N, C-alpha and C positions, 0 to 999 in steps of 0.2 A: 492751623498748624504753624509753629514757629521753628525755624531751623537756624542755628547759629554755628558758624564755622569759619575756617580761614584757608581752606584748600578746595580741591575739586570735589571732594565728597559732599560738601555742603550744597554746591550747585547741582550735582547729580541727584542728591536726595530731594531737593526742592522740585526739580523737574519730574522726578518719579512720583512724588505726591500729587502734583498738579496734573501731569499728563496721564498717569495711569489710574490714580484713585480719585481724580477730579476734586481735590481738596483745595481750600483757600489757604495759601501759604504766604508767610512773611519770612523773608530771608535777611539775616543779619550777618554781614561780612565786613572785613576791613575795607578801608577806602580803596577804590579802584586804583590799580597801578600796574602797568605792564612790566612783566618780568623779562629782563634781557636774557636771551638764550646764551648759555655759556659757550665760549668758543671751543671748537673741536681741535684737539691737539693730539700729537702722537703719530704712529705709523700709518693710521688709516684716515688721515685728515682729508685728503682729496675725496676718497670714496664716501666718507661720512657726510661731507659737505654736499656732495652731489645727491646723496640719498635724501638729506634733509630738504634740499630744494624740491625734489620730486614729491616728498611727503607733504611739504607745505602747500604745494600746488594742488595735491589731491584733497587736502583738508579744506582748502578754499573752495574747491569745486563742490564738495559734499556739504559744506555749510557747518554750522556749529554743532548740529546734532542735538541741540537742546529742544526737548519736546514741549516746552511750554514755559520754563523758567518759573519765577515767582510772581504772585500778584503784587507784592510790595517788597521793596528792597531798602534796607537801612544800612548806612555806612557807620561802623563803629569799630574802634580798635580793640576794645575789650567788652565783654558782656556784663557791664555794671548794672546795678539795680535800676538806674534811670533808663538805660538802654532797654532792659527787659520790660520795664513798664511801658516804654514807648512802643515796643513791639506788640503789646497787648497780651502779655503772659497771664494777666489776671483773668482774661476771658478766653484764653486758648484751651483747646482740648489736649494738645500734646506739645512738648518741647524737645527738640533734638539738639544736643550739645556735642558737636563733632570737631572741636578744635584738636589740633595735633598735640597739644600739651595737656596732660592729665590734670594738672593742678588747676588750670583755667576751667576745665569742664566741671571739676568738683566744686570749686568756688561758686560758679554760676548756678550749679544745681542746688546748692544750699540756699542761695538767694531766691531762686525760682520757687522752691518748695515753701519758703516763708511767704512769698507773694500769693501763691495759689496752692493750697494743700491738696486739692483734688486734681492737680495737673499731672498728666501722664508724662514721665520723664524717660528719655532715652539718652544714655551717655556713651561716649566713645572713650574707653579706657584700655590702655595696653596692659597694665598691671592687673592680672586676673584676681589675685588674692585680695588686693585692695578693693577691686571692683565688687567683690562679694560683700565686704564689710560696708562699703558705701551704699550698696543696694539695700541691705538690711537696715542701715541707719535712716535712709530717706523713707523707706516704707514704714518704719516705726514712727517717724515724724508725721507722716500722713495719717497714720492710725490715731495718734494722739490729737491731732488737729481736727479731724473730721468725726472722731468718735466711732469709726467703723474701720474694718480692715481694708487694705488696698484692693481696689477692684470690686468692692462689695456692690452687689446689685448691678453689675455691668455685664452679666452673662458670661460668655466664654472668654478665655484668654485673659490678658492683662487689661484691667479696666482703669477707671479714674483713680488717681492717686498712686498708681503703681510705678515702679522704677525698673528699668531694664538696662543692664550694662552689656555692651557689645564691643567687639574689637574688629576693626576692618582686617587686621592681620590674621586673626583666627578664621574669619569668613573666607578670605581669599587663599589661605595657605593650602587647603586640601586640593583645590583645583590646580594650583600652580605645581604642587608636588606630583600630582597624578599625571599632568601633562608632560612633565619632564621624564617620568618613568616609562610610560607606554604611549604617550603622544595622543592617543585617541580615547583614553579612559579618564573618567572623572570620579572623585571620591567625595562623599559627605559623611561626616562622623559626628555623632552626638550621643552622649551618655554611654559610651562603650559600643554603640552600634555603628558598624561600618557598612556603608552602601557604596557600591561601585557601579557606575554606568559605563558600559563597554560598547564602543562602536564596532559593529560587525559588518563585514563585506556582504554585498548582495548574494543570496544563495544561488547556487547553480540550478539549471533546469532540472526539475524533479526532486530537488531537495527542499526541506522545510527548515527554516532558521529556528534555532532555539530561542524562545522569547525570554528565558530566564524567569524572574518573578513577574515581569510585565515588559511590554515594549513602550519605552518612554517617547521615542521620536523617530521619524523618518528623516534621513539626511537629504541634502540637496540633490536634485535630479542629476546635476552635472557637477564635475569638479570645479569648473569655472562658471560661477553663477551668471546666467545671462542678464539678470537684472543689475549686475554690477555692485551688489551690496554685500556679497560674501556671506550669505547666510544670516543676515540681520532681519529685523522685522519688516524691512522694506523690500525683501527679496521677491515677493510675489509667490505665485503658485509653484514655482520651481525651487523655492527655498525650503528650509527644513520645516517639517510639520510636527508640532509638539503634541503629545498625548493623542495619537490617532486611535480610532476604534479598530475592531478586528477586521471589518470589511476594508478599511483603508490600507491596513497592513497587507492583507491578502492581495489587493489590487495593485499595490506598489511594486512593480517588477523593475529590477535593475537599480533599486535604491538601497543604500545601506541603512541599518537600523541602530538605534541606541537602546540596549536592553539593560534592565536593572538586575544586579546580582547582590546577594547578601553574603558578605564574606566576614570571617572572624579574624580577630587580631592574631597575627603570626610572627610578629617581630620579637626581638629579644627584650627582656626587661631593662629599664634604664639602670645605669650604674647606681648602686646603693652605697652603703657605708664604706666598702673596700674599693671604691672607684679610684682612689688615688694610689693604691698599692699595685705595682706592676707585677705581671706574671714572672715566674722564675726564668723563663726563656728570654725575657726582655732585660734581665739584669746585666748580661754581658753581651758584647758585640760578637758577631760571627767569627771575626778574626781572633779574638781572645779565646773563644771557646775552642777553636782549632788548636791554638797554642797550648792550652791546658790539656787537651786530649793528646797532643804529641808528647808532652813531657810525661804524662801518665804512662804512655806506651814505653817511653825510655826507661822509666822506673821498673816496669814489669819485665822488660828485656834484661836489665841489669840483675834483677832478682833471680831470674831464670838462669842467667849465665853463672852467677855465684853458686846457685844450687848444683849446677852441673860440675863446676870446677872443684868444689869442696865436698860435695855429697851431703850438704846440710839439709835439714827439714825445710820445706817451702816457707813455713811461717818464720823460722829462724833466719833463713836467707833474706826474706823480705825485711825483717827487723834490722839486720846488719846493713842492708842496702840503704835503708832510711837513715841510719846513724851516719853512714858515710856521706849521704846526700846533704845532711845538715851540718857536716864537719864536726861532729861531736863524738866520733869513734876514735880509738887509739890508732896511731899510724901502723901500717902493715909492713914495717921495715924488716921484720924477721920472718915474714911470710914468703911464699913462692912468688914468682914473677906474675903469674896469672892473677893472683889475689891483689897484688899491688896495682896492676893495670886497671882492674875493676874498681878499686878504691879511687884512683885518679879520675876515671870516667864518671863515677858517682859524684865526686866533688865538682867536676865541671858542669854536670847537669844541675847540681844544686845552685851553682852560680847563675845559671839560666833561669832557674825556678824563682829566685827571689824577685827580680823585676816583674815577672809575670804575675806573681801573687800580689805585689804592690799595685800593678795596673788593675787587677781584678777588684781590689778593695776600692780604689779610687773610682773605677767605672760603676761599681754598685752604688757607691754614695752619690755619684752624679745622676744615676738613674732615679734614685729615690728623690733627690732634690728637684729633678725636672719632671717628676710624675705629673705635677699640676701645670706644667708649661705646655706650650703649643707643640703639637706633633708635626713632623714634616711628612709629605707624601712618600710612602714606601716605594722602594724600587720594584719595578714590574707591575705596578698598579695599572689596571685597565678595566673598562666597562663601568666606570664610576660616573657620578654626577658632579660637575663643576658648578659650584654655587658662588656667584659674585654678589657680595654685599651681605653684611650681618647686622642690618638694622632691624626695624620692627618686623617687616615682612620676611626678610631673610632668616631671622631667628626662628620664627614659627615654621617656616618651610623646612629648615634644618631638622627641627624636632620631629616633624612628620616623616621625613625621609629616614631618620635613624630608627624610628618606631617600626618602620617596615623593613629594617635591616638592609638598607641600601647604602653602599659605600659612597662617601661624599668627600670632596676636597673643597674647602672654602678659600675664597680670595677676598681679603679685606685690606683697605689702605690705612684705616685708623686702628692702632693697637688698643685703644680704649673704647671700641665700638660696643654697642649694647649686647651683641651676641657672642663676644669673645669668651665670656664666662661659661656660656652654654657649650661652646665648642670645646673648652677645656674639660668640662664635666663629662661630655659624651666622648672625649678622646678622639675628636675628629681632626684630621690634618688641616692646617691652615697655612696659607701662603700670604705673608704680609707684603703689600706693595700695591701700587697703582696699576690697574689692569691696562692702562694706556701706555705703560712703560715696557720696554723690550725685555722679554724673558720671563715676565710674571705668569702669563698663561702657560708658557712652556713648563714652568716649574710645577704647575698644577696638572701636568700630564694631559693637556688638552688634546693632543694628537691621538691618545688612546681612550678618550672619554666616551661615555655613552650619550651624554647630553649636556647641554650648557643652560644654566638658569641665570639670567642677568637681571638681578633684582636690586641694583643700586638705585638711589634716589635721583640720579642724573640721567636724563634720557640719552644724551650724546654719549655718555660712557657706556651705557647698555648697547647702543647701536654700534659703537666702535668695537666693543668686545665681540659682538656677534659677527661683524664683518670680518674681523681678523680670524676668528675661529673657523668661519666658513672658508677662508683662504687656506688654512692649514688642513682642514678636513671638510670637503665640500658637502658630504652627506651627513654631517653632524646634526643631530636634533637640537634645536635651539628654542628657548622660551624666554622672551624678554618682557619686562615690566615697563609700561609707559604710562605717563601721567594722565593723558586724555584718551577717552575711548575712540574718538574719531581719528586721533593721531595713531593709536594702536591699529585701527583698521587699515589706514593708509600704509603703515609700515608693513603690515602683514601682506597686503596685496603686492607691494613692491618687492619684498624679499621672496615671496612665492614665485613671482614672475622671473626673478633673477636666478633662483635656485629651484627649478620645478621638481628635481629629483630628491629633494631633502624636505624633511618635515619642519615647518616653521609655525610657531604660535606666538601671537602678541596678545598680552593681557593687560587690561586696565583694572587696577585694584578697586577704583571707585565704581566701575561697572559691575564688579562681582559683589561688592559689599553693600551698595545702595539698596537693593531689594530687601535685604535682611533688616536694615535700619528702618525702611519705610514700613515693613510689616509690623515691626515692634511699635512704631508710632500709632499704627492702626489698632494695636491691642492684640496682636497675634504673635505666637512664638514661631519664628522662622528657624528651622533646624539647619538649613544650609542652602546653597545655590550651586547648580551644576551648569556650566556653559555648554550649549549645544551650538556649535559653530559660532555665530555672532549673536545668538539669543541666549536667554537664561531661563532655566527651569528651577522653580523653588520647591523646597520641601518644608512643610509646616505641620505643627501639631495643633489640632483644632478640636474644641468641644462641640459635639453634635447639637447640643441644646441651643436653641435660638437660630438655627439655620434651616429654614424650610427646604432648602435644596438637598439636605441630608437627612433630617430627622423624619422617621417613619418610613423611609424608603429602603429598598434593598441596596446592596453594594452595586449591583448591576444597574439599577435605576438611577443611583446617585452619580454614576460616571457620566461626565459631559465631555465629549471629544473636543480637544483643543482648548479646554479650560481647566478641568481638574479631574483627579482620579484618586480614589481611596486606595491606599497601599497596605496599611496595617492597622490593627486594633490594639489598644492598650488594655490588657486583661490581667486577671489575677492568676496565680499558679494553681488554684483549685476550683472545682465547680464548673458547671456548664450552664450556659443560658440558652435561650431559645435560638433555634437555627444552628445549634451545634457549637456555638462560640462560648468560650469561658467567660465567667462573670468577672467584674472588676473588683479589686480589693486594694488594700494599702500597698502591699508588695506586688508590683505589677511588672509585666513584661510585654513585649510586642509580638503579636501573632501575625504571620504573613500568609499569603495565599488564602485570603478569606473567600468563602463560597459566595457566588453572586446572589444567592438566595437569602443571605443573612440580613436581617432587618436592623438598621441602625437606630438605636434608642437615644433618648435625650441624655442619659447618664454616660454614654460612651464617649471616649476620646480617641480620635483617629489621627493617623499620619497620612497625609496626602501630598501628591505632587500636583503643582499648579503652575500655569503661566502667570505672568505678572497681572495681566488684565483679568484672568480667571479668578485669581485670589482677591483682586479688588472687588469683583462682582460678588464673590462669596462672603466678603466681609459684611455686606448688607448696608453699607452707608450710602445714602442717596447722594446723587450728584448735587452740588451746591446750586442754588437758584440765583440767577443773575437778576439784579434789579436795575431796570432802566430809569435813569434820572432825567 
């Protein structure tokens, strides 16, 4: 396996392949250089600096957290043809290109495909539409070079010569969005299917907890992990237990559970062709609408008064009033005093009406002109999510939140940020400014917010925003993105100790994304990852053929506690196979709640939940043999 990248995802992916899958890994990274931590500025300087000192000490105590690193590491600024050849791409099974720049990954992928047409490629691309075209292009290139389709003869999943395009933003966005919404729920979405893993409190004596589709995990035995690892893989027997069997769930008293639920999409459709046309009620301000209503009432009152004074028909009285209003009627100098007074009043109302009409026209034009501009947080807004940062991760999270019809206010310092166009299209309020400056978070209504998502690319900015938000509202739910997983763990422990009554979650994007990239390099389709405390549970689509742990066994027999569990079967819409399950066809769907007696056949394709080590064992690749020299 060859991994090329320039950030933490490359190191995390190499460690995942070597530590979990026991693969031989060559890591290509830029020359080593320590990054100077940016100074903390702003109102929370002292608190942030103190917290950083505590976090650094905790990280030093826990170590780097690298489960094994790479067998070989090369220093290269760019993945040129010579660098890839030196890394052994011609003999490699798979190559992961996880540079932050899409163009760098595409250029290296084209070069690698030419060097080794049968190489399995995994690319990190943010542009999803471009990624689809690149995937088709590279697969077609492999087909022409090898004379067979990508993955031919490789069994299930993506095989030799295949190309998989992934995005760390898409992988991490569901978990980040779900954490901000409900704090203890996680979401995985694929091909229109929405899965929600919900943490449930321990049932009361005599009550039976609803398992949902199935029970995915048992949470830590105590809120403060005695092992000091906060629900990580080093937590011991008191930590979370993934994929427990029925006996373990029944025997686990006083422990919360994570249950899987299948929910349908309930959010509003994204704005279509009329997204830039404002509603009629948004054309005029509230003050102008009241002014127009007052003038209309004056016109009605004058018409009624004229009708009473002269005895005219209501329509004729209204007509004469409008003529007087616009000063196009003859003077009433030969009329009685009452008629003359009404004409003067109508003329005065007409003078007031002209500037109001002009203001209405200008305001309507301004509304149409600014329909595509950024919106400001409306007055009285509350219960919303404050999202800091509209970069790669922030943009994906914003889209997820709006799909679920969650009110969002974004804060971004760069007016040309990647996600500004998305915010305009979705008509999401945006506050332009640096979150470290006074008044920016206040403008986002942080004191009435439901939760805060700090997803900027600067750790100190995220920390400072969280600290200030907690000073404004101590029980505010906060989720912050941090670069390193060990750093995120230490921050989580520190903030939880400082604010025990509030919900705090720290997430490392590399920790959430690496399992999906590693599974793709191994030739499997990873649908998503759900964090369970400080561990990760993977959802994968697997062909039954070639897996003796699945093929020919019933669903109940194929279940291995703590390793993997079959959740759904991809079937056709018509016909039934043996065991009561529908047969496969071109147009397929997923069937849940499979009977334990259904026998898995080689032609079946299943969706399963698995731990990282369980998925590595299910892949069937033997551990590499070490040769002593």
